[in-house]
PDB file as gemmi writes it, atoms N, CA and C in Angstrom:
CRYST1    1.000    1.000    1.000  90.00  90.00  90.00 P 1                      
ATOM      1  N   MET A   1       0.792  -1.215  -0.039  1.00  0.00           N  
ATOM      2  CA  MET A   1      -0.051   0.020   0.029  1.00  0.00           C  
ATOM      3  C   MET A   1       0.832   1.273  -0.030  1.00  0.00           C  
ATOM      4  N   ILE A   2       0.729   2.103  -0.865  1.00  0.00           N  
ATOM      5  CA  ILE A   2       1.337   3.472  -0.855  1.00  0.00           C  
ATOM      6  C   ILE A   2       0.556   4.511  -0.247  1.00  0.00           C  
ATOM      7  N   THR A   3       1.079   5.240   0.687  1.00  0.00           N  
ATOM      8  CA  THR A   3       0.288   6.385   1.398  1.00  0.00           C  
ATOM      9  C   THR A   3       0.911   7.680   0.977  1.00  0.00           C  
ATOM     10  N   ALA A   4      -0.005   8.645   0.662  1.00  0.00           N  
ATOM     11  CA  ALA A   4       0.505  10.001   0.317  1.00  0.00           C  
ATOM     12  C   ALA A   4      -0.372  10.798   1.299  1.00  0.00           C  
ATOM     13  N   ILE A   5       0.262  11.819   1.827  1.00  0.00           N  
ATOM     14  CA  ILE A   5      -0.322  12.771   2.756  1.00  0.00           C  
ATOM     15  C   ILE A   5      -0.367  14.075   1.881  1.00  0.00           C  
ATOM     16  N   VAL A   6      -1.484  14.705   1.745  1.00  0.00           N  
ATOM     17  CA  VAL A   6      -1.624  15.887   0.735  1.00  0.00           C  
ATOM     18  C   VAL A   6      -2.172  17.045   1.566  1.00  0.00           C  
ATOM     19  N   MET A   7      -1.386  18.038   1.497  1.00  0.00           N  
ATOM     20  CA  MET A   7      -1.953  19.270   2.192  1.00  0.00           C  
ATOM     21  C   MET A   7      -2.589  20.059   0.972  1.00  0.00           C  
ATOM     22  N   VAL A   8      -3.857  20.374   1.405  1.00  0.00           N  
ATOM     23  CA  VAL A   8      -4.683  21.115   0.508  1.00  0.00           C  
ATOM     24  C   VAL A   8      -5.104  22.411   0.909  1.00  0.00           C  
ATOM     25  N   ALA A   9      -4.768  23.455  -0.006  1.00  0.00           N  
ATOM     26  CA  ALA A   9      -5.357  24.809   0.250  1.00  0.00           C  
ATOM     27  C   ALA A   9      -6.833  24.934  -0.560  1.00  0.00           C  
ATOM     28  N   VAL A  10      -7.626  25.554   0.265  1.00  0.00           N  
ATOM     29  CA  VAL A  10      -8.982  25.706  -0.330  1.00  0.00           C  
ATOM     30  C   VAL A  10      -9.625  27.109  -0.059  1.00  0.00           C  
ATOM     31  N   GLU A  11     -10.505  27.557  -1.004  1.00  0.00           N  
ATOM     32  CA  GLU A  11     -11.211  28.857  -0.919  1.00  0.00           C  
ATOM     33  C   GLU A  11     -11.850  28.878   0.482  1.00  0.00           C  
ATOM     34  N   ALA A  12     -11.604  29.866   1.351  1.00  0.00           N  
ATOM     35  CA  ALA A  12     -12.180  29.857   2.735  1.00  0.00           C  
ATOM     36  C   ALA A  12     -13.575  29.493   2.841  1.00  0.00           C  
ATOM     37  N   ASP A  13     -14.485  29.982   2.017  1.00  0.00           N  
ATOM     38  CA  ASP A  13     -15.904  29.685   2.149  1.00  0.00           C  
ATOM     39  C   ASP A  13     -16.313  28.388   1.724  1.00  0.00           C  
ATOM     40  N   LYS A  14     -15.295  27.511   1.216  1.00  0.00           N  
ATOM     41  CA  LYS A  14     -15.803  26.234   0.774  1.00  0.00           C  
ATOM     42  C   LYS A  14     -15.261  25.014   1.589  1.00  0.00           C  
ATOM     43  N   ILE A  15     -14.601  25.318   2.711  1.00  0.00           N  
ATOM     44  CA  ILE A  15     -13.838  24.153   3.297  1.00  0.00           C  
ATOM     45  C   ILE A  15     -14.784  22.936   3.474  1.00  0.00           C  
ATOM     46  N   PRO A  16     -16.003  23.059   4.145  1.00  0.00           N  
ATOM     47  CA  PRO A  16     -16.617  21.801   4.567  1.00  0.00           C  
ATOM     48  C   PRO A  16     -17.014  21.048   3.287  1.00  0.00           C  
ATOM     49  N   GLU A  17     -17.515  21.869   2.322  1.00  0.00           N  
ATOM     50  CA  GLU A  17     -17.960  21.065   0.980  1.00  0.00           C  
ATOM     51  C   GLU A  17     -16.705  20.403   0.154  1.00  0.00           C  
ATOM     52  N   VAL A  18     -15.653  21.272   0.245  1.00  0.00           N  
ATOM     53  CA  VAL A  18     -14.560  20.657  -0.462  1.00  0.00           C  
ATOM     54  C   VAL A  18     -13.988  19.326   0.329  1.00  0.00           C  
ATOM     55  N   ALA A  19     -13.957  19.524   1.644  1.00  0.00           N  
ATOM     56  CA  ALA A  19     -13.416  18.250   2.491  1.00  0.00           C  
ATOM     57  C   ALA A  19     -14.405  17.212   2.197  1.00  0.00           C  
ATOM     58  N   GLN A  20     -15.769  17.172   2.088  1.00  0.00           N  
ATOM     59  CA  GLN A  20     -16.734  16.087   1.770  1.00  0.00           C  
ATOM     60  C   GLN A  20     -16.477  15.569   0.430  1.00  0.00           C  
ATOM     61  N   ALA A  21     -16.237  16.456  -0.563  1.00  0.00           N  
ATOM     62  CA  ALA A  21     -15.998  16.180  -1.961  1.00  0.00           C  
ATOM     63  C   ALA A  21     -14.622  15.224  -1.938  1.00  0.00           C  
ATOM     64  N   ILE A  22     -13.681  15.623  -1.413  1.00  0.00           N  
ATOM     65  CA  ILE A  22     -12.402  15.031  -1.465  1.00  0.00           C  
ATOM     66  C   ILE A  22     -12.515  13.635  -0.616  1.00  0.00           C  
ATOM     67  N   ALA A  23     -13.208  13.593   0.651  1.00  0.00           N  
ATOM     68  CA  ALA A  23     -13.485  12.369   1.266  1.00  0.00           C  
ATOM     69  C   ALA A  23     -14.357  11.269   0.420  1.00  0.00           C  
ATOM     70  N   ASP A  24     -14.949  11.698  -0.401  1.00  0.00           N  
ATOM     71  CA  ASP A  24     -15.792  10.871  -1.272  1.00  0.00           C  
ATOM     72  C   ASP A  24     -14.995  10.098  -2.377  1.00  0.00           C  
ATOM     73  N   LEU A  25     -13.823  10.645  -2.687  1.00  0.00           N  
ATOM     74  CA  LEU A  25     -13.063  10.291  -3.871  1.00  0.00           C  
ATOM     75  C   LEU A  25     -12.509   8.859  -3.500  1.00  0.00           C  
ATOM     76  N   ASP A  26     -12.493   7.942  -4.475  1.00  0.00           N  
ATOM     77  CA  ASP A  26     -11.746   6.635  -4.264  1.00  0.00           C  
ATOM     78  C   ASP A  26     -10.339   6.924  -4.114  1.00  0.00           C  
ATOM     79  N   GLY A  27      -9.843   6.256  -3.039  1.00  0.00           N  
ATOM     80  CA  GLY A  27      -8.241   6.218  -2.804  1.00  0.00           C  
ATOM     81  C   GLY A  27      -8.225   7.113  -1.645  1.00  0.00           C  
ATOM     82  N   VAL A  28      -8.979   8.011  -1.378  1.00  0.00           N  
ATOM     83  CA  VAL A  28      -8.875   8.859  -0.081  1.00  0.00           C  
ATOM     84  C   VAL A  28      -9.355   8.239   0.940  1.00  0.00           C  
ATOM     85  N   SER A  29      -8.510   8.018   2.093  1.00  0.00           N  
ATOM     86  CA  SER A  29      -9.032   7.283   3.236  1.00  0.00           C  
ATOM     87  C   SER A  29      -9.569   8.352   4.378  1.00  0.00           C  
ATOM     88  N   GLU A  30      -8.918   9.417   4.465  1.00  0.00           N  
ATOM     89  CA  GLU A  30      -9.151  10.333   5.567  1.00  0.00           C  
ATOM     90  C   GLU A  30      -9.015  11.752   5.110  1.00  0.00           C  
ATOM     91  N   VAL A  31      -9.787  12.717   5.584  1.00  0.00           N  
ATOM     92  CA  VAL A  31      -9.570  14.231   5.548  1.00  0.00           C  
ATOM     93  C   VAL A  31      -9.791  14.695   6.646  1.00  0.00           C  
ATOM     94  N   TYR A  32      -8.901  15.842   6.967  1.00  0.00           N  
ATOM     95  CA  TYR A  32      -8.855  16.443   8.221  1.00  0.00           C  
ATOM     96  C   TYR A  32      -8.885  18.021   7.881  1.00  0.00           C  
ATOM     97  N   SER A  33      -9.797  18.765   8.700  1.00  0.00           N  
ATOM     98  CA  SER A  33      -9.511  20.211   8.667  1.00  0.00           C  
ATOM     99  C   SER A  33      -8.422  20.490   9.699  1.00  0.00           C  
ATOM    100  N   VAL A  34      -7.645  21.417   9.230  1.00  0.00           N  
ATOM    101  CA  VAL A  34      -6.494  21.753  10.290  1.00  0.00           C  
ATOM    102  C   VAL A  34      -6.109  23.146  10.223  1.00  0.00           C  
ATOM    103  N   ALA A  35      -5.495  23.600  11.433  1.00  0.00           N  
ATOM    104  CA  ALA A  35      -4.948  24.909  11.395  1.00  0.00           C  
ATOM    105  C   ALA A  35      -3.552  24.891  10.921  1.00  0.00           C  
ATOM    106  N   GLY A  36      -3.019  25.986  10.293  1.00  0.00           N  
ATOM    107  CA  GLY A  36      -1.690  26.011   9.790  1.00  0.00           C  
ATOM    108  C   GLY A  36      -1.640  26.699   8.421  1.00  0.00           C  
ATOM    109  N   ASP A  37      -0.529  26.141   7.803  1.00  0.00           N  
ATOM    110  CA  ASP A  37      -0.519  26.497   6.397  1.00  0.00           C  
ATOM    111  C   ASP A  37      -1.509  26.009   5.370  1.00  0.00           C  
ATOM    112  N   ALA A  38      -2.051  24.549   5.661  1.00  0.00           N  
ATOM    113  CA  ALA A  38      -2.933  24.099   4.853  1.00  0.00           C  
ATOM    114  C   ALA A  38      -4.237  24.186   5.477  1.00  0.00           C  
ATOM    115  N   ASP A  39      -5.397  24.121   4.643  1.00  0.00           N  
ATOM    116  CA  ASP A  39      -6.738  24.079   5.166  1.00  0.00           C  
ATOM    117  C   ASP A  39      -7.226  22.667   5.509  1.00  0.00           C  
ATOM    118  N   LEU A  40      -6.877  21.752   4.722  1.00  0.00           N  
ATOM    119  CA  LEU A  40      -7.239  20.285   4.761  1.00  0.00           C  
ATOM    120  C   LEU A  40      -5.932  19.434   4.496  1.00  0.00           C  
ATOM    121  N   ILE A  41      -5.986  18.386   5.238  1.00  0.00           N  
ATOM    122  CA  ILE A  41      -4.847  17.355   5.038  1.00  0.00           C  
ATOM    123  C   ILE A  41      -5.711  16.036   4.587  1.00  0.00           C  
ATOM    124  N   ALA A  42      -5.331  15.505   3.376  1.00  0.00           N  
ATOM    125  CA  ALA A  42      -6.084  14.277   3.097  1.00  0.00           C  
ATOM    126  C   ALA A  42      -5.130  13.262   2.861  1.00  0.00           C  
ATOM    127  N   VAL A  43      -5.449  12.018   3.402  1.00  0.00           N  
ATOM    128  CA  VAL A  43      -4.587  10.741   3.291  1.00  0.00           C  
ATOM    129  C   VAL A  43      -5.050   9.898   2.284  1.00  0.00           C  
ATOM    130  N   VAL A  44      -4.160   9.867   1.225  1.00  0.00           N  
ATOM    131  CA  VAL A  44      -4.403   8.825   0.164  1.00  0.00           C  
ATOM    132  C   VAL A  44      -3.800   7.536   0.267  1.00  0.00           C  
ATOM    133  N   ARG A  45      -4.512   6.427   0.036  1.00  0.00           N  
ATOM    134  CA  ARG A  45      -3.808   5.183   0.056  1.00  0.00           C  
ATOM    135  C   ARG A  45      -4.301   4.427  -1.061  1.00  0.00           C  
ATOM    136  N   VAL A  46      -3.303   3.981  -1.965  1.00  0.00           N  
ATOM    137  CA  VAL A  46      -3.524   3.268  -3.156  1.00  0.00           C  
ATOM    138  C   VAL A  46      -2.439   2.058  -3.279  1.00  0.00           C  
ATOM    139  N   ARG A  47      -2.736   1.077  -4.117  1.00  0.00           N  
ATOM    140  CA  ARG A  47      -1.963  -0.054  -4.347  1.00  0.00           C  
ATOM    141  C   ARG A  47      -1.075   0.227  -5.252  1.00  0.00           C  
ATOM    142  N   GLU A  48      -1.001   1.005  -6.276  1.00  0.00           N  
ATOM    143  CA  GLU A  48       0.020   1.244  -7.303  1.00  0.00           C  
ATOM    144  C   GLU A  48       0.268   2.682  -7.341  1.00  0.00           C  
ATOM    145  N   PHE A  49       1.652   2.930  -7.487  1.00  0.00           N  
ATOM    146  CA  PHE A  49       2.229   4.231  -7.414  1.00  0.00           C  
ATOM    147  C   PHE A  49       1.520   5.136  -8.599  1.00  0.00           C  
ATOM    148  N   ASP A  50       1.278   4.755  -9.832  1.00  0.00           N  
ATOM    149  CA  ASP A  50       0.581   5.555 -10.771  1.00  0.00           C  
ATOM    150  C   ASP A  50      -0.690   5.930 -10.426  1.00  0.00           C  
ATOM    151  N   SER A  51      -1.536   5.332  -9.406  1.00  0.00           N  
ATOM    152  CA  SER A  51      -2.683   5.636  -9.010  1.00  0.00           C  
ATOM    153  C   SER A  51      -2.806   6.945  -8.181  1.00  0.00           C  
ATOM    154  N   ILE A  52      -1.610   7.350  -7.749  1.00  0.00           N  
ATOM    155  CA  ILE A  52      -1.440   8.605  -6.899  1.00  0.00           C  
ATOM    156  C   ILE A  52      -1.843   9.734  -7.904  1.00  0.00           C  
ATOM    157  N   ALA A  53      -1.208   9.823  -9.105  1.00  0.00           N  
ATOM    158  CA  ALA A  53      -1.521  10.809 -10.081  1.00  0.00           C  
ATOM    159  C   ALA A  53      -2.966  10.760 -10.455  1.00  0.00           C  
ATOM    160  N   ASP A  54      -3.526   9.768 -10.541  1.00  0.00           N  
ATOM    161  CA  ASP A  54      -4.966   9.541 -10.908  1.00  0.00           C  
ATOM    162  C   ASP A  54      -5.977  10.306  -9.764  1.00  0.00           C  
ATOM    163  N   VAL A  55      -5.584   9.992  -8.417  1.00  0.00           N  
ATOM    164  CA  VAL A  55      -6.362  10.512  -7.321  1.00  0.00           C  
ATOM    165  C   VAL A  55      -6.221  12.091  -7.197  1.00  0.00           C  
ATOM    166  N   ILE A  56      -4.771  12.407  -7.163  1.00  0.00           N  
ATOM    167  CA  ILE A  56      -4.497  13.784  -6.706  1.00  0.00           C  
ATOM    168  C   ILE A  56      -4.569  14.772  -7.843  1.00  0.00           C  
ATOM    169  N   ALA A  57      -3.847  14.569  -8.787  1.00  0.00           N  
ATOM    170  CA  ALA A  57      -3.911  15.440 -10.021  1.00  0.00           C  
ATOM    171  C   ALA A  57      -5.166  15.323 -10.841  1.00  0.00           C  
ATOM    172  N   GLY A  58      -5.619  14.022 -11.033  1.00  0.00           N  
ATOM    173  CA  GLY A  58      -6.782  13.768 -11.804  1.00  0.00           C  
ATOM    174  C   GLY A  58      -8.059  14.050 -11.379  1.00  0.00           C  
ATOM    175  N   ARG A  59      -8.248  13.980  -9.913  1.00  0.00           N  
ATOM    176  CA  ARG A  59      -9.389  14.237  -9.342  1.00  0.00           C  
ATOM    177  C   ARG A  59      -9.442  15.307  -8.274  1.00  0.00           C  
ATOM    178  N   MET A  60      -8.565  15.023  -7.217  1.00  0.00           N  
ATOM    179  CA  MET A  60      -8.632  15.898  -6.050  1.00  0.00           C  
ATOM    180  C   MET A  60      -8.312  17.357  -6.513  1.00  0.00           C  
ATOM    181  N   SER A  61      -7.305  17.590  -7.327  1.00  0.00           N  
ATOM    182  CA  SER A  61      -6.943  19.047  -7.685  1.00  0.00           C  
ATOM    183  C   SER A  61      -8.083  19.790  -8.486  1.00  0.00           C  
ATOM    184  N   LYS A  62      -8.908  18.878  -8.974  1.00  0.00           N  
ATOM    185  CA  LYS A  62     -10.063  19.488  -9.859  1.00  0.00           C  
ATOM    186  C   LYS A  62     -11.443  19.703  -9.001  1.00  0.00           C  
ATOM    187  N   VAL A  63     -11.351  19.341  -7.924  1.00  0.00           N  
ATOM    188  CA  VAL A  63     -12.621  19.679  -6.959  1.00  0.00           C  
ATOM    189  C   VAL A  63     -12.791  21.143  -6.882  1.00  0.00           C  
ATOM    190  N   ALA A  64     -13.801  21.636  -7.218  1.00  0.00           N  
ATOM    191  CA  ALA A  64     -14.189  23.113  -7.113  1.00  0.00           C  
ATOM    192  C   ALA A  64     -13.719  23.690  -5.705  1.00  0.00           C  
ATOM    193  N   GLY A  65     -13.094  24.649  -5.656  1.00  0.00           N  
ATOM    194  CA  GLY A  65     -12.635  25.102  -4.282  1.00  0.00           C  
ATOM    195  C   GLY A  65     -11.085  24.946  -4.069  1.00  0.00           C  
ATOM    196  N   VAL A  66     -10.601  23.948  -4.468  1.00  0.00           N  
ATOM    197  CA  VAL A  66      -9.229  23.542  -4.301  1.00  0.00           C  
ATOM    198  C   VAL A  66      -8.346  24.445  -5.120  1.00  0.00           C  
ATOM    199  N   THR A  67      -7.423  25.176  -4.328  1.00  0.00           N  
ATOM    200  CA  THR A  67      -6.599  26.230  -4.997  1.00  0.00           C  
ATOM    201  C   THR A  67      -5.053  25.680  -5.181  1.00  0.00           C  
ATOM    202  N   HIS A  68      -4.681  24.649  -4.267  1.00  0.00           N  
ATOM    203  CA  HIS A  68      -3.261  24.291  -4.219  1.00  0.00           C  
ATOM    204  C   HIS A  68      -3.302  22.962  -3.592  1.00  0.00           C  
ATOM    205  N   THR A  69      -2.426  21.945  -4.007  1.00  0.00           N  
ATOM    206  CA  THR A  69      -2.031  20.709  -3.206  1.00  0.00           C  
ATOM    207  C   THR A  69      -0.574  20.756  -3.090  1.00  0.00           C  
ATOM    208  N   ASP A  70      -0.151  20.047  -1.855  1.00  0.00           N  
ATOM    209  CA  ASP A  70       1.373  19.753  -1.756  1.00  0.00           C  
ATOM    210  C   ASP A  70       1.313  18.301  -1.299  1.00  0.00           C  
ATOM    211  N   THR A  71       1.957  17.425  -1.906  1.00  0.00           N  
ATOM    212  CA  THR A  71       1.880  15.962  -1.686  1.00  0.00           C  
ATOM    213  C   THR A  71       3.216  15.454  -1.262  1.00  0.00           C  
ATOM    214  N   HIS A  72       3.044  14.607  -0.190  1.00  0.00           N  
ATOM    215  CA  HIS A  72       4.297  14.081   0.582  1.00  0.00           C  
ATOM    216  C   HIS A  72       4.037  12.435   0.498  1.00  0.00           C  
ATOM    217  N   ILE A  73       4.952  11.668  -0.054  1.00  0.00           N  
ATOM    218  CA  ILE A  73       4.743  10.269  -0.076  1.00  0.00           C  
ATOM    219  C   ILE A  73       5.427   9.770   1.074  1.00  0.00           C  
ATOM    220  N   ALA A  74       4.716   8.860   1.802  1.00  0.00           N  
ATOM    221  CA  ALA A  74       5.245   8.228   3.060  1.00  0.00           C  
ATOM    222  C   ALA A  74       6.065   7.015   2.758  1.00  0.00           C  
ATOM    223  N   PHE A  75       7.341   6.849   3.463  1.00  0.00           N  
ATOM    224  CA  PHE A  75       8.093   5.743   3.124  1.00  0.00           C  
ATOM    225  C   PHE A  75       7.730   4.609   4.046  1.00  0.00           C  
ATOM    226  N   ARG A  76       7.535   4.881   5.345  1.00  0.00           N  
ATOM    227  CA  ARG A  76       7.425   3.886   6.427  1.00  0.00           C  
ATOM    228  C   ARG A  76       6.447   4.553   7.485  1.00  0.00           C  
ATOM    229  N   ALA A  77       5.764   3.672   8.162  1.00  0.00           N  
ATOM    230  CA  ALA A  77       4.908   4.039   9.404  1.00  0.00           C  
ATOM    231  C   ALA A  77       5.512   3.567  10.503  1.00  0.00           C  
ATOM    232  N   TYR A  78       5.666   4.382  11.493  1.00  0.00           N  
ATOM    233  CA  TYR A  78       6.242   4.132  12.803  1.00  0.00           C  
ATOM    234  C   TYR A  78       5.344   4.195  13.979  1.00  0.00           C  
ATOM    235  N   SER A  79       3.979   4.366  13.502  1.00  0.00           N  
ATOM    236  CA  SER A  79       3.144   4.603  14.571  1.00  0.00           C  
ATOM    237  C   SER A  79       2.504   3.411  15.258  1.00  0.00           C  
ATOM    238  N   LYS A  80       2.686   3.214  16.570  1.00  0.00           N  
ATOM    239  CA  LYS A  80       2.281   2.003  17.341  1.00  0.00           C  
ATOM    240  C   LYS A  80       0.725   2.033  17.142  1.00  0.00           C  
ATOM    241  N   HIS A  81       0.082   3.001  17.013  1.00  0.00           N  
ATOM    242  CA  HIS A  81      -1.563   3.099  16.892  1.00  0.00           C  
ATOM    243  C   HIS A  81      -1.868   2.322  15.570  1.00  0.00           C  
ATOM    244  N   ASP A  82      -1.260   2.556  14.450  1.00  0.00           N  
ATOM    245  CA  ASP A  82      -1.400   1.691  13.284  1.00  0.00           C  
ATOM    246  C   ASP A  82      -1.078   0.256  13.290  1.00  0.00           C  
ATOM    247  N   LEU A  83       0.025  -0.023  13.998  1.00  0.00           N  
ATOM    248  CA  LEU A  83       0.451  -1.629  13.975  1.00  0.00           C  
ATOM    249  C   LEU A  83      -0.794  -2.156  14.977  1.00  0.00           C  
ATOM    250  N   ASP A  84      -1.064  -1.609  15.943  1.00  0.00           N  
ATOM    251  CA  ASP A  84      -2.065  -2.133  16.912  1.00  0.00           C  
ATOM    252  C   ASP A  84      -3.442  -2.367  16.217  1.00  0.00           C  
ATOM    253  N   ALA A  85      -3.699  -1.423  15.464  1.00  0.00           N  
ATOM    254  CA  ALA A  85      -5.187  -1.416  14.650  1.00  0.00           C  
ATOM    255  C   ALA A  85      -4.965  -2.711  13.574  1.00  0.00           C  
ATOM    256  N   THR A  86      -3.842  -2.769  12.976  1.00  0.00           N  
ATOM    257  CA  THR A  86      -3.661  -3.947  11.975  1.00  0.00           C  
ATOM    258  C   THR A  86      -3.897  -5.297  12.630  1.00  0.00           C  
ATOM    259  N   PHE A  87      -3.355  -5.477  13.853  1.00  0.00           N  
ATOM    260  CA  PHE A  87      -3.454  -6.745  14.425  1.00  0.00           C  
ATOM    261  C   PHE A  87      -4.576  -7.028  15.353  1.00  0.00           C  
ATOM    262  N   SER A  88      -5.486  -6.042  15.349  1.00  0.00           N  
ATOM    263  CA  SER A  88      -6.635  -6.255  16.220  1.00  0.00           C  
ATOM    264  C   SER A  88      -7.983  -6.087  15.536  1.00  0.00           C  
ATOM    265  N   ILE A  89      -7.816  -6.276  14.097  1.00  0.00           N  
ATOM    266  CA  ILE A  89      -8.861  -6.200  13.358  1.00  0.00           C  
ATOM    267  C   ILE A  89      -9.844  -7.475  13.648  1.00  0.00           C  
ATOM    268  N   GLY A  90     -11.174  -7.039  13.995  1.00  0.00           N  
ATOM    269  CA  GLY A  90     -12.044  -8.114  14.285  1.00  0.00           C  
ATOM    270  C   GLY A  90     -12.070  -8.680  15.703  1.00  0.00           C  
ATOM    271  N   VAL A  91     -11.132  -8.084  16.535  1.00  0.00           N  
ATOM    272  CA  VAL A  91     -10.904  -8.574  17.900  1.00  0.00           C  
ATOM    273  C   VAL A  91     -11.435  -7.421  18.841  1.00  0.00           C  
ATOM    274  N   GLU A  92     -12.237  -7.763  19.705  1.00  0.00           N  
ATOM    275  CA  GLU A  92     -12.773  -6.961  20.700  1.00  0.00           C  
ATOM    276  C   GLU A  92     -11.991  -6.984  21.914  1.00  0.00           C  
TER     277      GLU A  92                                                      
END                                                                             
């Protein structure tokens, strides 16, 4: 699985609508509204590297209200939370 973290700049009056539109895109697993340089942070998870361009450049950047994206590709995950979630699927 390839993970990309995308910082998204959005027209200020459209943040909730843009966030929902991005969250609805195939390949987008999470969208957060944040404080700081970006308005939204989207987490994209795809199986093939070429799919990143389809999701981000092909669809996400074309959502009405998106003014800029800045994409970061993740190399490794170090979060204990992620590992715990992986091994506890279906276990209460």
